[in-house]
N, C-alpha and C positions, 0 to 999 in steps of 0.2 A: 504494500500500500504506500502511495507516495505521501510526502509530507503535507502537501496541501490538503489531502483528504483527511489526514490525521488531525489537522488544525480544525477542519470543519466539524469533525466528530467531537472534538474537544469543545468547540463553540456550542454545539447542541447540548452537550452534557452539562454545560454551565447553566442552562436554563430549564432543566427538566424537573425542577422542584419549586415552582412558583408559590405553592401553598405554604411553604416555609418562610416566605418573605416576612420580615418584621417591620418593614417600612416601605414606602412607595417605590424607592429605587433599589431596594435590596435584592429583589428577585433575580436580577440579571447582572449582578456585579461579579467581577472575577479579579482576584487579587493579582493574578499574573498580568492583568492588563493595566495595573496602576502606573501612573506616570511618576516622574522623579519626585514630585512633591507629595506623593502618597494619595492623591485624589483617585478614587476608584473609577474605572471605566465599565461600561455596560456591554452586554452582548445583544446584538440585534436578534430577536427570536425568530425572524424569518430566514435570513441568510447566514446567520452565525458570525457576522463580522463584529469586531470590537469597535464601539463608538464612544465618543466623549459626551456624556449627558449635557455638559455645559456648552459644547460647541454645536451640537446638532439641533436643528429646528423642528425635528420630527419626533413627536411623542404621542402616547396614547394611554388612557386609563382603562384597566380591566380588573375586576375582582378586587378592588382596593389597592392594586399595585400599579406603578407607573412604569411604562416600557419605553425604550428609546430605539430609534431606527436610523439607518444610514441614509435612507432616501424616502421620498414621498411614496414611491411604488411599494416598498416593503411595508410601510405603514398602512397603505390601502389593503394589501393582502391580509395583514394581521387583523384589521378591523372587520374584514369580510368573514373571517373564520378564525377567531382567536383560539378556540379549543384545539384546532388542528396543530397549531404551532406551539401550544403549551402542554400538549399531551406528552407524558414522559416517553422518550425514545428508548427502545430496547438497547441494552448494553450489547457490546460486540459479541459477548459469549452467548446472548440470547438469540441473535440473528444468525450466528454462524451455523454452517451446515453441521449435521450430526457427526459424531466421531465415526471415522471409518469411511466417510464419503469420498468417492473417487471423482476426480475432476478430469474432464475430457475436452479435447478440441473439437468444435463442431465441424471444422473443415478437414481435420485429420484425426479420425476416431482412434487411430493407433497410439496417439499421444495421450497417455493417462498418468496421473500422479495423485498423491494423497493430500495435496494442498493447492490452493489457488495459485495462479501464475499466468504466464503467457506461453503460447505455443512456440517452440524453438524453430519450427518450420515456416509458419506464416505470420507469427506475431500476434494472433488473435488471443483474446482473453479466454482462459479455460472456464468451462461451465460445470456445475454439478451433474454427475451422470444421471441421477434421479432427482427431479425437482421436488421440493417439499410443498406441502399444502399451503403454508403461509409464505407467500412470495414477498421477500424484502426488496428494498431498493438495490439495484445493481451498483456497486461502488464505482465501477468504471464509468457507468452512465452518469452518475452524480458528478464525478470528477470532471469528465469531458464537458458536461453541461455548464459547469461553473467556469471552466476555462474559455469556452466559446462565448458565454454570455458577457464576461467581463472584458474580453479583448476584441469582440466584433466592432464596437465603436472606434477603437484605435485603428483597426484595419481600414474602416471606411474613411477615416480622416487621412490616413497615409495615402490611400488611393486617390482621394480628391486632391491632395497636395501634389501628387505626382502628375495627375492628368491636367490640372488647371492652375498649377502653381505659378506658371509664367504670367498669368493675368494678375497676380498679386505682387509683382515686383516693385510696385510703387510704395508698398508699405512692408513688404517682407522680402528681404534680399535673398539671392540665390543661395549664398552660403548658409544663412540662417535657416532657410527652408530645408536644406540638406541635413543639417544637424537636427532639426525638428523631426524630420522623417526617421532619423536614426533613433532618437529618443522614443518616439511612438512605436516604432516597429520592434524594438528590442524586447519588450515584454511579450509581444505576440509570438515572436520566434523562439525566444529562450525560455519563456514560461509556458505559454499555451502549447507550443510545439515540442516541449521537452519529452513527453512520452514517445513521440515519433522518433526523436533522436536516440532514445534508449533502445527502441526496437530496431533501429538501423544498426546500432552497434552490436546488438544481439545477433542480427542476421549475418553480420560480417564474422562475428566470433564463431557462430555455428556453421559458417560456410553454406548458408542457404539464402542466397539473394532473393528478395521479394519486393513488393511495392514499397515497404518501409525503407529498403536500401535506396531505391530511386528517390523517394521523397526526402529522406535524410540528406543524401549527397546533393541533390538538386537545390533544396532550400538552403542547406548549409553553405554551398558554394556561392549562391546568389547573395546571401547575407554577408558572408565573409568578404566577398569581393566589394560589396557596397561599403562595408565598414572601413576597409583599407582606402577606398576611393574618397571617403569622407575625412578620415583622420590624416592620411598622407597622400593627397592628390598629386603631389609633385613627382611621385615615382612612375606616373603614367606618361606616355609620350603626348606631345601637344595635340596630335591628331585625335586623341580621345577626349580632349577638352571641348565641350560644346556648351554654349549659353553660360559661360562663366564657371563651369564645373565639369568634373568627370561624371559621366552618366552613372546613376545608382539605381538599384533595383530592389529597394526596400518594399515597395508595394507588391512586387511579384512574390517575394518571400512571405509577406504577411497574408496576401490573398490566398496563396496555396495552403498555408496553415489553417486559415479559417474555413476554407472549402473542405479540406480534409477532415477537420473537426465536425463540420456539419454532416458529412457523409458517414462518419463514425457514429454520430448520434442516431441517424436514421437506421443504420444497420443494427446498432445495439437494441433499439426499440423493437425492431422486427425480430431479432433473435430472442428477445425476452418472451415472445409469444410461442416459441417452439415447445415450451414445457406446459402450455396452457391445457393441452389435451390430458396430460397426466394429472395436473392439478384438478381439473374438472372431474376426472374419474375418482380421485382420492376424496373429493368433496361430496361424492354421492353417499359415502358411508355415514351413518349416523354417529354422533359423538358418544352416545350412551346406549345402554340396553337395560331393560327392566327384568331383573333376575328374581325367580321364585325360590325362596329358601326352603329347606326341608321342613321347617315348622309352618310353612304356608304363608309366611309374611313375604312381602315384596320389597325390593330395594333397587334404586337406580345406580348402576355402576358404569365406569368407563369401558368403552368397547374393548380396550386392550386387556381388561380383566376377565373377559368371557373365556371359559374353558369348554372343551369338548364334553358333552354330557349335561351341561347346565340347562335348566328349564327356564325359558324366557317367555314373557308375555308381550304380545304385539297388539297394541290397542288400535281401534279404528283410526285410519289416517296416518299412522306411524310407519316408518320404514322398518323393514325386517333387518335386524342387526347383523346376523351371520347366516351362513347356509345351514339348513337343518330340516327336520321333519315335523309335521304337525301332530301334536299329541291330543289336542282338544280344540274344538271350535270349527267354524266354517266361515269362509269369506271369499271374495274375489281379490286377487293380487295383480296390480298393474306392473308387468315386467317389461314394459316398452322401453324403459331407460337402458336395459341391457339387451333385450331381444330385438327391439325396433318394431315389434308387432303391436298393433293398436288394441287388440282385444284383451281385457283383463282375464286372468286364468282362475277358474274355480279351484279352491283349495279346501280339502276335507281331511279328516283324520288319516294319517299315513302318507299324505302328499308331501313332496319335497318343495321347499321354498329357498329362494336365492337371496343372499344378503344384499341390502341396499334397494330392493324392490319395494313398492309402495302398497301397503295394505289398504283394502277398501273399507266397507262399512261394518264388517264383522270383527270379532275379537278372536285371536289365536293364541294357543300355548304351543311353543315349539321346543324341540330338543336340539341344542347346538351340535352339529356334526363336523363342520369345517370352520376353522377360525384363522385369523391372521393371514399369512401368505398363501394359505391353502384354499381360500374362498374363490368363487368364480370371478368376483370383481378384482381381487388381487392378481389373479392369473391374466385377466385382460390388461391390467396396468402393466404387468411384466411384458406382455406381448407388444403393446404399443411402444414401451421404452426400448425394447430390443430392436423393433423394426426401425424406430427413428435413428438409433445409433448405428445400425448396421448399414444404413443407406449412405454410401460414400458420396459426399457432395461433388457435383460436377466442377471440374477446374475451369475457370474462366479462360477464354481464348488468350487474354493478355497474360495470364499467369503461366500458360504453357510455354511462352517464349521469354518470360521475365528473366529467368536465370541467364540465358544467353544474351538477352538484350542488355542487362546490367553489365555483364562481363565485357561485352563489345564496347559499350560507352566508356567504361572505365579504362579499357585498353586503349581506346582512341584518345582519351584525355591524357593518359600517361605518354603515349607515343607522340602526341602533339607537343607536350611539355618538353620531352627529351630532344625531339628533332629541332624545335625552335631554339632551345637553350644552347645546343652545341653547334647547330649549322645555320641559324637564322642571323639576319643583320642586326647590328647594334641598335638599341639595347636588347640583345637577344633574350636574356632571361625575363625581361619585362614582357616582351612579346610572348614568351613561353607561357607565363602565368596568364596573360590575357586570353590567349587562344585556347588554353586548356579550360579556363573558366567558361569561355563561349561555348565550347563543346558540351560541358555539363549543363549550361543553362538551356541551350537549344534542345537538349535531350531531357529537359525537365519533364517529369511524367504527368503533367497536368492533363494534356489531351489524352494520353494513354489511360489515365485514371478515369476520365470522363466518358470514354468511348462506350463502355458497357453500361454504367449506371444511368447515363442520360437516356439511352434507348429504353432501358427497363422502366425508368421513371415515367416517360411519356407513354410507353405501352401499357403500363398498369392503369394509368389514368384513362386511356382509351378503352381498355377492357372494362373498367368500372362503368363507363357510359353504356355499354352493351350488356350489363348484368353479369360480368365475370370478374371475380376477385382472385388475383394471384397472390399467394403468400410470400413468394420470394422469386428471385431471378432464375433460380434453378428450374422452377416449374415452367417458366416461359420458355427457357432454352430446350427443355426435354419434351415438351408437349408435342411438338411436331413429329417426334419419333414413335409415338404410340401407334401400335398396330392391333392391340387387343383391348377390349373394354368389357370389364365385369360390372354388371349392374345388379343392385338390390331391387327387390320388387316393391315392397311396401314403402310409400313415401318418395320413391324414386321414379318408378314407372307408373305407380298409382297415386291417388290422392293421399293415402295414408290414414283415412278415416272411413268407417262404414257408412254407406248410403243406401236408402231404400232402392230395391231393384224392380220387384214385381209382386203382385198379389194375384192368385188364381182361385176361383171359387168352383165348387161342385155341389151337386144335389140342390140346385136352386139358389145357392148363395152367390151374390154378386161380388165382384172384385172389391168395390168400395165397402160393402158390408163386412167382408172378411177383414179388410184393413181396419175398419172401425172397431170390431170386436177384439182383434189382436192388440190394437193400440190401447183400448180401454183396460185390458188385463195387464199390459206391459207398463202401465203408468207406475206400478208398484215395484218395478225392477230397476236396478242401477246398471244393468249390463249395457254396453255400447250398442249391441244389436237391437235391444229393446228401445234405446233412445232414438235410433234411426227410424224405427217403425212409428213411434209416437210423433217424432218431428214431421214425418211425411203426412200423417193423418191431420195434424194441426195445419200444415201448409195447405192441405185441401179443404180446410174449414169443416172437418167432420166433428160432430159433437161426441165427446168421449164421456162414457158413464163410469161411475165409481165401481171399483172392484171390491168384492168381499171375500174373506177367507183366502187371501193371497198366500201362496206357498211356492217357494223356489225348490225345484228338484235339481240338486247340484249337478251341473254338467249336461243335463238333458232337457231342461225347459222349466216352465212355470205353470201353476194351476190356480184356479179361483172361480168365482162366480160373478157374472155381469148381467144385470137385468133379470136375475132369477134363473139364469141358465149356467150350467157348469161348463167351464172352458178349460182347455189344456192346449198349450202351444209349445212345441219343442221338436226334438228329432224323432227318428223312427222308434227308438227304444221307449220313449215316453208314450208314443201311440200304442206300442205293444203292451205296456203296463196297464193302459186303460181299455185294452181289448178293441182298439180301433184298427181297422184294415186300411192301410195307406196305399194299397196297390193301384188304386184308380189314378193317383197322381205320381206314381213312381217314375214314369218315363219323363214327364215334365221336370220332376225334381232332379233326375240324373242329368238332363240336358242343362239345367241351370248350374248344377255343380261343375259340369265340364267347362262352363263359361266362367268359373271362379267364384260363384255365389255361395253363400251359406243359406240353407233351406230349412224352414221351420213349418211343420204341419200344424193346422188348427183343427181341434176336435170340439164339437158343440154337443153336449148331452150324450156323449159316448159315440158320436158318429162323425165321420170325416166331413169337414166343411170347406177346406181349402188349404192353401199354403201361402206363405210369405217368404220372399227371397231378399236378402240384403247382401250387398257386395261392396268391395273397395274398388271404386271406379278407376279406370285408366285415365291419366291426365290427358286433356284434349291435345296437348302439344306432343305427347309421346310418340304416336304413330309416325308423324312427319320427322321427328328427331331420329328415330331408329332407322327409317328409310334413308335419311341423309347420311347417317353414320355408316350404314352398310354400303351406300354408294361411294363413300370416301375410302372404302377398302378395309374398314375395321371389322375384326372378328368380334361378334357380340355374344357374351355369355351371361346367363342369368343365374344368380346365386341368392337364395332366400331361405329364411327360417320357416316359411309357410310350408304347408303340405305339398307333396309332389303333384297331386291332381290339380290343385289350385294354381300352382306355379306353371304347369304345362298348359292350363287353360289360358292364362295370360300370355304365355309365350306364343301359342297358336295365333292369337289375335294380332300379335305384333310381328309375327314372322321370325321369331327367335328360335334357332334350331337347337342350341346347346343349353340345357336347363339342369340346375342342381337344386333340389328341394330339401327341406328339413336339415339345413346345414347350421352348425353352431359357429360362434365367432372364430374359434380356432380352425374350423374347417375352411372358412372363407380365407383366412390368412394362409393356410396350407395350399389352397387352390392358387392363390397369387404366386406363392413361391414355386409351385410346380410349373406354372406357365412361364415364369421367368427362367427357370432352369432349362426350358425348351428353347430359350433364345428369344422369347417374345418380349416386347416392350409393353408392359401392362399398366392400364389405368383402371382404377376401381371407383365406381360411383355409388354412393350410399348416403343415408341420412340418420342412421341410428348409432347408439353407442356400441351395439354389437358389430357394426361395420368398422369401428375404430382401428383394430389391429390390421385388417386388410387394407384400409385407407393408408395407414402409416407404412405398410410393407410394400405397397405398389410403387412402381416407378413414378406414377402420378396419382395422388388421391384426390377425388372430386366429391365434394360434399354439397348436398342440397341446402340452400339458404333457409328452407322451410323446416330443416331437421334440427337435430340436437347440437348444442354448443360443442360437445365433445367430438362429434363427427367433423364439425367445421374446423376445430383446432387440430385434428389429426390430419386433415387434408391440406394439400398445397393449393388447391383451387376450390373456390366456392361459387356455385351458380345461384345468384341472389334470389331468383324467382323459382328455383327448382326446375327450370326448363332445360331438358337435355339438349335442346338445340344450341345452348350455350357452349357445348363441347365442340361443335363445328366451328363456332365463332372463335373459340380459344385456340383451336388448331390453326386456323387461318392467321390469327394474330401472331402466333408463335413463329410461323414461317416468315412473316414480314419483319418481326423483331430481330430474329437471328440474322437475316439478310442485312438489316440496318446496322447491327453491331459489327458485322464483318466490314461493311463500308466504313464505319467510323474508325475501326482499327486500321484499315488501309490508309485512311486520311492521316491518322496520327503517325503511323510508321513512314508514310511518304514524306511528311515534313521532316521527320528525323533523318531519313535516308538522304534527303537533299541538303538538309542544313548542316549535319555533322561534318561531312567532307569540306564544305565551305568554311565552317567555323574552325576547322583544323588547319586551314590555310593552304589547302591543296591547289587553289586557283591563284595563289600569290605569285608563283614563279612565272606564270603565263600572262596573267592580267594585272598583277600587282594588287589584287583584291583581298582584303581581310574583312572578316565579319566581326563587328564590335559586339559586345554583350548586349547593347541596346537593340541592334537588329536581331540578335538571337532571341531576345525577349519578345520582340514583335512577331517573329516567326512562331514562337511558342503560343502567343495570343491568337494568331491567325488559325493555328491548328485547333485550338479550343473552340473558336468561333465556328469553324467548319463542322466540327463534331456536334456542337449544340444545334446548329441550323439543320443538319441532316437528321438528327434525332427528332426534332420537332415535326418533321414530315410524317412521322408515325401517327400523330394526332389526327391526321386526315385520311388515314388508310381505310379502305373499305373492307369490312369483314363479312363473311357469309351470313 
């Protein structure tokens, strides 16, 4: 941890106990901040800076204490939410990762260690292998944010002075302007850019040149050259003196540092979301369980204290704490958060229940059978974590050549220095220094660093306009290579909620009368199928009668009396219990089932009266989307937890040939791995938590925006409206973006390829032409402008 971060932590620690203040100013005093006369200084509770209560004009009263601020902005933030800034911050030991935590590089998973640090290969900050439920602030993000926030104004001022300073010569001399640029740029380069120089040195020490090598050498050279030009301008030939001074490039060094910091902030924020899927899964588990002791008394205990064999009570509306079996009670349990299927499952004595699922209106007593890391939820967490870490990130095109590019530039600079020093005209060593610096400046990695991020930034904005959200650059780069698409059924191909399909009457009963009777009886049921029937009857304006003697026959249907007539609605088994022959509607029922519907027979006074069918309808956009994807050459595979018959029925309607039904989360993940082992580039589209392992394990995970947060966190791509046609758009945009990135890299390297030989002085023997660092900086700027301009074209690209 760097010193600036330690200072901030100290500053926060100084104000974590305002309640102990004995006077208005005592709450935020720190003895270490006292001045020479012993007058105490206060800590700004917002930013942690030390301020002099007598010198600052910004104060606020809260809870009987007086607080002091470094600026009006900090005071405004405090007044808006004082509790946030006065709440005690956890000590370092409280926010630290648990003992034994492994830290891994997100770009190079093979780099693992037992403490935080940076990757020796790429310089990225290491992350905990398994995120914790309580996500604390990323120290590096906090540190970089502070460096960026405090030095951005200095960068802007330096840039303005460099660009428009000649208009100020009437009141600001050239020499004074140069010294002012030096004073303003020094904290930007040496303080804000210090972490980059540390990584540059580390890359050299580890013999692994990377972007930090380029940034460190480029910025360091530009800054060092400018410092020498400011302090000792006479060492430069007269030809380098223009407008009363030697050209300096403080603005180039400062702008590169600020832009790099901004890029790092955006990257760190994006990377912080990669653990959101696991945190969301961990958050599903309840914090406590209600244990029934041997004497019959009940007590609430922490989930970690539950042991195999414990008897636990699950009250209505509570989450099931662990995997187990029902000992007593009856209820419906919503397992959609783990299975993705919309129908609550009936649970009776002997039935298995899954931890973290949601109990319905009944009360259950269960026996704990699997706890801790052995539960279904824990296994899904492990699958997601394993898939995320096993997926090696794609190396950027610039990174592939970075090693040789850096070595080539360094070699060219050294060769230029030696050649001019020994063989150049007098003053040969001055020319040697100048030309070597020109080589390093024109090879400054600004354009190279912008080439890919600018394309990605514009492409993600364009994608958002068409309902496609990419989580990272890797997803955009890889999407065009996809040749196989695995799709979940419920919520992906279908709406994800049951809807009324059809009512059929026999023996003189009309369709509407059958629906009216069924809905009247189902008013007393909490089952989603019953809700769909009641909703349809009300939509049609049918008058529903009160049901008497309502009784739920678990798993097979319901019974009761409506208008003095005995009704029963349910499956074939319920009809058999009531001695009702359903053969008259068997063919229609089978046909509806083949179409993916759930069928319930209605009996009135012991005789068959009709049937009601409820189905999860296919999304209106799905048929066109599947047709477009097949036309694009993708192999479509359906994998669902639904029954095989229902899955095949939906597949037939959509023209999907390969179907896998009744698959568990681990089965979906295994299917992804099998197809990948066959050399396929696999995308997985799903919307449920049960899809999370497969989404994380696929080359590209595609989540429905209408689905669960865990699915969206596990996926690299989210279709905002849950419309599969977004996959076609994403693929088209991926092709355009990768082409744009290649063009940008070509522009960047073209400038370097043309500029480096000229900067090295290769044209001097023939044309007497040397490239001053000023022209080198101009070429560097032109390369950046061309890259940005070309990337902006993506904002107007047409997508399918």
